[in-house]
Backbone as CSV, one residue per row, in Angstrom:
resi,resn,N_x,N_y,N_z,CA_x,CA_y,CA_z,C_x,C_y,C_z
1,MET,0.785,-1.195,-0.096,-0.009,0.136,-0.012,0.848,1.450,-0.093
2,ALA,0.618,2.198,-0.784,1.175,3.524,-0.964,0.787,4.535,0.185
3,ILE,1.674,5.126,0.801,1.569,6.257,1.705,1.726,7.512,1.156
4,ILE,0.842,8.369,1.473,0.850,9.784,1.018,1.619,10.587,1.925
5,ASN,2.717,11.222,1.529,3.505,12.091,2.392,3.756,13.510,1.626
6,GLY,2.782,14.491,1.983,2.815,15.769,1.473,2.620,15.747,-0.078
7,GLY,1.880,14.855,-0.306,1.454,14.795,-1.727,2.112,13.614,-2.574
8,ALA,3.319,13.564,-2.243,4.133,12.419,-2.973,3.679,11.103,-2.380
9,VAL,3.694,10.079,-3.277,3.213,8.653,-2.801,4.444,8.008,-2.495
10,SER,4.686,7.449,-1.345,5.900,6.764,-0.803,5.714,5.174,-0.806
11,GLY,6.743,4.654,-0.854,6.509,3.042,-0.942,6.033,2.681,-2.369
12,HIS,6.358,3.473,-3.172,5.914,3.243,-4.581,7.114,3.268,-5.425
13,PRO,7.659,1.992,-5.954,8.667,2.081,-6.772,8.556,2.623,-7.976
14,SER,9.790,3.362,-8.663,9.701,3.876,-9.883,9.768,2.742,-10.865
15,PRO,8.859,2.868,-11.996,8.844,1.864,-12.942,10.222,2.004,-13.850
16,SER,10.619,0.814,-14.464,11.637,0.854,-15.234,11.520,1.482,-16.656
17,ASP,10.087,1.635,-16.984,9.937,2.141,-18.355,9.152,3.490,-18.292
18,LEU,10.032,4.364,-17.318,9.534,5.687,-17.372,9.931,6.472,-18.641
19,VAL,8.919,7.253,-19.128,9.020,8.058,-20.450,8.834,9.536,-20.163
20,ASP,9.974,10.409,-20.381,9.988,11.753,-20.151,9.035,12.378,-21.016
21,LEU,8.047,13.223,-20.728,6.852,13.722,-21.492,6.901,15.040,-21.521
22,GLY,7.611,15.813,-20.555,7.691,17.330,-20.550,8.579,17.650,-19.361
23,ILE,8.395,19.044,-19.152,9.438,19.786,-17.966,8.319,20.524,-17.359
24,VAL,8.526,20.982,-16.129,7.832,21.954,-15.462,8.479,23.267,-15.922
25,TYR,7.633,24.112,-16.502,8.092,25.374,-17.049,7.928,26.269,-16.038
26,ASP,6.820,26.379,-15.277,6.547,27.459,-14.270,5.420,26.909,-13.428
27,ALA,5.052,27.800,-12.510,3.780,27.785,-11.808,2.724,28.462,-12.504
28,GLN,1.370,28.147,-12.082,0.341,28.862,-12.784,-0.635,29.161,-11.619
29,GLY,-0.837,30.409,-11.347,-1.693,30.964,-10.501,-1.244,30.720,-9.270
30,LEU,-1.895,30.789,-7.928,-1.556,31.060,-6.636,-1.771,29.607,-5.836
31,LYS,-2.690,28.688,-6.519,-3.121,27.411,-5.913,-2.155,26.095,-6.178
32,GLY,-0.925,26.432,-6.614,-0.343,25.222,-6.562,-0.164,24.432,-7.944
33,HIS,-0.591,25.089,-9.030,-0.830,24.373,-10.312,0.603,24.532,-10.841
34,ILE,0.922,23.567,-11.718,2.295,23.637,-12.352,2.077,23.504,-13.827
35,LYS,2.802,24.371,-14.589,2.580,24.509,-16.013,3.785,23.606,-16.792
36,VAL,3.192,22.475,-17.542,4.248,21.722,-17.996,4.219,22.003,-19.498
37,ARG,5.595,22.015,-19.881,5.729,22.212,-21.364,6.041,20.846,-22.071
38,PRO,4.856,20.298,-22.609,5.032,18.906,-23.199,6.035,18.827,-24.321
39,TYR,6.507,17.702,-24.592,7.541,17.402,-25.583,6.598,17.046,-26.812
40,SER,5.324,16.643,-26.645,4.587,16.327,-27.835,3.629,17.227,-28.036
41,SER,3.164,17.399,-29.516,2.040,18.439,-29.741,0.751,17.771,-29.345
42,ASP,0.557,16.549,-28.980,-0.460,16.071,-28.667,-0.210,15.099,-27.203
43,PRO,-0.237,15.946,-26.047,0.144,15.547,-24.860,-1.010,14.532,-24.129
44,VAL,-1.607,13.541,-25.100,-2.830,12.842,-24.532,-2.653,12.134,-23.320
45,ALA,-1.175,11.536,-23.001,-1.063,10.749,-22.013,-0.761,11.516,-20.679
46,LEU,-0.318,12.705,-20.965,-0.334,13.567,-19.639,-1.554,14.236,-19.170
47,LEU,-2.687,14.199,-20.264,-3.851,14.762,-19.849,-4.685,13.578,-19.188
48,ALA,-4.549,12.351,-19.395,-5.253,11.188,-18.874,-4.543,10.550,-17.714
49,CYS,-3.371,10.803,-17.356,-2.860,10.333,-16.295,-3.244,10.537,-14.954
50,LYS,-3.301,9.512,-13.939,-3.909,9.708,-12.656,-2.588,9.904,-11.615
51,GLU,-1.356,9.629,-12.171,-0.211,9.732,-11.298,1.099,10.201,-12.305
52,ALA,1.689,11.110,-11.814,3.039,11.633,-12.766,4.183,11.460,-11.844
53,TYR,5.225,11.082,-12.741,6.471,10.765,-11.754,7.426,12.236,-12.317
54,LEU,7.787,12.986,-10.986,8.603,14.144,-11.275,9.995,13.893,-10.753
55,GLN,10.884,14.409,-11.403,12.427,14.072,-10.974,13.345,15.477,-11.254
56,GLY,13.850,15.881,-10.064,14.734,16.998,-10.179,15.864,16.883,-11.086
57,TYR,16.541,17.830,-11.654,17.503,17.970,-12.453,18.945,17.776,-11.719
58,GLU,19.062,17.818,-10.523,20.274,17.402,-9.677,20.776,16.204,-10.003
59,ALA,22.221,15.832,-10.060,22.679,14.374,-10.298,22.157,13.386,-9.272
60,GLY,21.879,12.307,-9.731,21.262,11.202,-8.743,19.974,11.574,-8.395
61,ALA,19.151,12.452,-8.596,17.851,12.619,-8.296,16.942,11.425,-8.564
62,LYS,15.980,10.952,-7.654,15.085,9.897,-8.040,13.962,10.457,-8.227
63,PRO,13.250,9.842,-9.074,11.425,10.253,-9.401,10.736,10.126,-8.157
64,THR,9.832,11.139,-8.062,8.969,11.071,-6.954,7.546,11.037,-7.949
65,VAL,6.704,10.200,-7.151,5.328,10.018,-7.890,4.349,10.954,-7.154
66,TYR,3.498,11.622,-7.909,2.515,12.565,-7.259,1.010,12.153,-7.866
67,ARG,0.027,12.128,-7.115,-1.087,11.991,-7.665,-1.763,13.158,-8.461
68,VAL,-2.260,12.742,-9.577,-2.856,14.139,-10.364,-4.277,14.430,-10.042
69,GLN,-4.489,15.521,-9.586,-5.897,16.120,-9.259,-6.646,16.558,-10.616
70,SER,-5.951,17.326,-11.186,-6.546,17.509,-12.676,-5.334,18.086,-13.778
71,ALA,-5.776,17.942,-15.008,-4.943,18.276,-15.907,-5.594,18.917,-17.112
72,LYS,-5.202,19.943,-17.712,-5.867,20.546,-18.714,-4.954,21.326,-19.736
73,ILE,-5.262,21.535,-20.963,-4.569,22.278,-21.944,-4.826,23.813,-21.773
74,HIS,-3.864,24.561,-21.824,-3.887,25.932,-21.578,-2.659,26.771,-22.527
75,SER,-3.004,27.225,-23.487,-1.943,28.117,-24.328,-0.792,27.195,-24.635
76,GLY,-1.191,25.844,-24.906,-0.132,25.120,-25.316,0.860,24.399,-24.453
77,TYR,0.490,24.509,-23.058,1.081,23.999,-21.883,-0.045,22.970,-21.268
78,VAL,0.474,22.223,-20.602,-0.425,21.181,-19.588,-0.545,21.564,-18.262
79,VAL,-1.436,22.270,-17.752,-1.729,22.503,-16.348,-1.985,21.664,-15.582
80,MET,-1.387,21.418,-14.637,-1.735,20.019,-13.626,-1.685,20.643,-12.266
81,LEU,-2.632,19.945,-11.597,-2.675,20.480,-10.237,-2.198,18.818,-9.463
82,LEU,-1.314,18.742,-8.597,-0.760,17.789,-8.056,-1.063,17.588,-6.339
83,ASP,-1.439,16.513,-5.926,-1.666,16.367,-4.506,-0.270,16.771,-3.901
84,GLY,-0.622,17.656,-2.539,0.561,18.164,-1.812,1.122,19.417,-2.274
85,ILE,0.860,19.662,-3.583,1.205,21.055,-4.063,0.288,22.044,-3.939
86,CYS,0.329,22.801,-2.873,-0.813,23.518,-2.294,-0.736,25.174,-2.680
87,ASP,0.294,25.643,-2.950,0.538,26.911,-3.248,1.634,27.333,-4.387
88,ARG,1.747,28.438,-4.804,2.644,28.839,-5.718,3.886,28.639,-5.578
89,ASP,4.493,28.842,-4.254,5.789,28.538,-3.875,6.170,27.164,-3.951
90,ALA,5.323,26.008,-3.380,5.400,24.748,-3.740,5.529,24.218,-5.439
91,ALA,4.765,24.982,-6.077,4.779,24.762,-7.624,6.055,25.322,-8.301
92,LEU,6.580,26.319,-7.928,7.744,26.949,-8.229,9.055,26.216,-8.037
93,ALA,9.101,25.397,-6.703,10.070,24.729,-6.376,10.261,23.423,-7.322
94,LEU,9.181,23.066,-8.198,9.446,22.010,-9.006,9.901,22.583,-10.418
95,LYS,10.032,23.758,-10.845,10.391,24.325,-11.908,11.781,23.741,-12.525
96,GLY,11.680,23.378,-13.575,12.903,22.619,-14.383,12.926,21.058,-14.237
97,TRP,12.000,20.581,-13.266,11.821,19.265,-13.009,11.273,18.350,-14.374
98,ALA,11.672,17.216,-14.738,11.136,16.373,-15.643,9.736,15.710,-15.414
99,VAL,8.751,15.685,-16.217,7.537,15.052,-15.979,7.566,13.804,-16.790
100,SER,7.432,12.568,-16.150,7.651,11.222,-16.683,6.279,10.464,-16.419
101,LEU,5.819,9.381,-17.192,4.892,8.509,-17.005,5.332,7.016,-17.492
102,PRO,4.965,5.969,-16.742,5.305,4.551,-16.963,4.767,4.474,-18.588
103,ARG,5.187,3.593,-19.417,4.741,3.285,-20.624,3.299,2.632,-20.575
104,ASP,2.953,1.817,-19.713,1.785,1.323,-19.709,0.778,2.341,-19.072
105,ALA,1.024,3.602,-18.845,0.127,4.556,-18.511,-0.416,5.292,-19.718
106,PHE,0.053,5.088,-20.990,-0.272,5.804,-22.091,-1.847,5.146,-22.472
107,PRO,-2.746,6.018,-22.858,-3.943,5.389,-23.500,-3.611,4.654,-24.757
108,PRO,-4.417,3.542,-24.947,-3.968,2.880,-26.277,-3.986,3.799,-27.687
109,PRO,-3.012,3.710,-28.468,-3.049,4.615,-29.643,-4.504,4.076,-30.519
110,GLU,-4.802,4.895,-31.512,-5.847,4.544,-32.541,-5.123,3.586,-33.455
111,GLN,-5.939,3.064,-34.209,-5.785,1.940,-35.136,-4.611,2.898,-36.279
112,ASP,-3.433,1.973,-36.545,-2.581,2.333,-37.475,-1.812,3.708,-37.044
113,THR,-1.864,3.841,-35.645,-0.886,4.906,-35.323,-0.028,4.278,-34.066
114,TYR,1.110,5.176,-33.921,1.966,4.434,-32.995,2.697,5.514,-32.090
115,TYR,2.977,5.489,-30.799,3.938,6.233,-29.928,5.197,6.327,-30.439
116,TRP,5.985,7.383,-30.563,7.160,7.347,-30.746,8.014,6.392,-30.056
117,ILE,7.973,6.390,-28.612,8.448,5.648,-28.008,8.615,4.129,-28.248
118,ASP,7.344,3.561,-28.852,7.272,2.268,-29.125,8.302,1.810,-30.639
119,LEU,8.779,2.953,-31.289,9.598,2.832,-32.505,10.891,2.600,-32.369
120,ILE,11.310,3.145,-31.105,12.686,3.082,-30.812,13.215,1.430,-30.710
121,GLY,14.139,1.383,-31.412,14.579,-0.183,-31.642,14.256,-0.888,-32.943
122,CYS,13.136,-0.321,-33.493,12.689,-0.851,-34.711,13.820,-0.952,-35.803
123,GLU,13.868,-1.945,-36.374,14.751,-1.891,-37.844,14.092,-1.230,-38.933
124,VAL,15.118,-0.532,-39.696,14.585,0.276,-40.784,15.376,-0.335,-42.147
125,TYR,14.230,-0.472,-43.110,14.914,-0.810,-44.563,14.298,-0.048,-45.523
126,ASN,15.299,0.162,-46.640,14.612,1.060,-47.721,13.682,0.123,-48.482
127,GLU,13.217,0.940,-49.634,12.354,0.197,-50.571,13.145,-1.109,-51.388
128,GLN,14.357,-1.002,-51.545,15.109,-2.199,-52.041,15.585,-3.192,-51.040
129,GLY,14.816,-3.158,-49.622,15.229,-4.101,-48.726,16.612,-3.960,-48.060
130,ILE,17.448,-2.995,-48.294,18.628,-2.703,-47.719,18.376,-2.183,-46.290
131,HIS,19.007,-2.937,-45.410,18.995,-2.374,-43.919,19.840,-1.275,-43.646
132,LEU,19.105,-0.325,-42.945,19.645,1.135,-42.820,20.033,1.219,-41.292
133,GLY,19.559,0.357,-40.474,19.849,0.529,-39.100,18.497,0.339,-38.301
134,ALA,18.656,0.863,-37.121,17.502,0.806,-36.112,17.199,2.356,-35.630
135,ILE,15.921,2.538,-35.366,15.411,3.732,-34.875,16.101,3.848,-33.484
136,LEU,17.077,5.103,-33.575,17.749,5.310,-32.065,17.013,6.511,-31.294
137,ASP,16.195,7.303,-31.856,15.410,8.444,-31.235,14.566,9.002,-32.238
138,MET,13.690,9.722,-31.722,12.569,10.531,-32.363,12.644,11.942,-31.799
139,ALA,12.564,13.077,-32.440,12.313,14.409,-31.788,11.597,15.275,-32.849
140,GLU,11.081,16.159,-32.200,10.028,17.280,-32.860,10.620,18.628,-32.791
141,PHE,11.099,19.064,-34.136,11.803,20.499,-33.949,11.155,21.348,-34.867
142,GLY,9.667,21.512,-34.799,8.863,22.387,-35.539,8.417,21.661,-36.619
143,ALA,8.711,22.131,-38.068,7.853,21.526,-39.063,7.837,19.996,-39.411
144,HIS,8.898,19.460,-38.858,9.019,18.067,-39.363,9.564,17.209,-38.007
145,PRO,9.176,16.126,-37.928,9.707,15.190,-36.842,11.029,14.704,-37.368
146,ILE,12.126,14.482,-36.636,13.368,13.879,-36.987,13.535,12.618,-36.386
147,MET,13.667,11.501,-37.419,14.027,10.250,-36.791,15.682,9.929,-36.975
148,THR,16.272,9.520,-35.948,17.572,9.213,-35.863,17.710,7.832,-36.287
149,ILE,18.465,7.442,-37.148,18.518,5.837,-37.396,20.156,5.590,-37.365
150,GLY,20.592,4.435,-36.730,22.108,4.151,-36.612,21.978,2.552,-36.361
151,SER,23.177,2.238,-36.015,23.570,0.703,-35.977,23.745,0.426,-34.523
152,GLU,23.599,1.378,-33.593,23.853,0.965,-32.235,22.826,1.609,-31.290
153,LEU,22.102,0.928,-30.465,21.016,1.399,-29.370,21.518,1.858,-28.322
């Protein structure tokens, strides 16, 4: 059984499959909401989650899981209210922290669509059947997504 300590859930091991989905950009308002800059243009997983893992930027920092009271889109950011984060100062203390979810917390994708994280490691062949390598990374830099293909994972 997990125990709530100031909003963070203790006794709750961090999953090995955490996926970084955004970063705490700032506080929003006075009641403890955090403004998350999502890495995806469609942050469906962040909007649907019941718990989120936040991790500080210090070396050796471990993720802390928080229960999510609410999450909504506002001006391109995901505004979240987490248990135990009750005022602006507490929200500002999380600025710069990574926001992650376990892969199994993602909603099922629609037919013939895939999450980028699921493409990592897939082998790539050209139309002539020549092996080009494996997908190492996916990133979105404005107009087009970038797929990094190489020979080492």
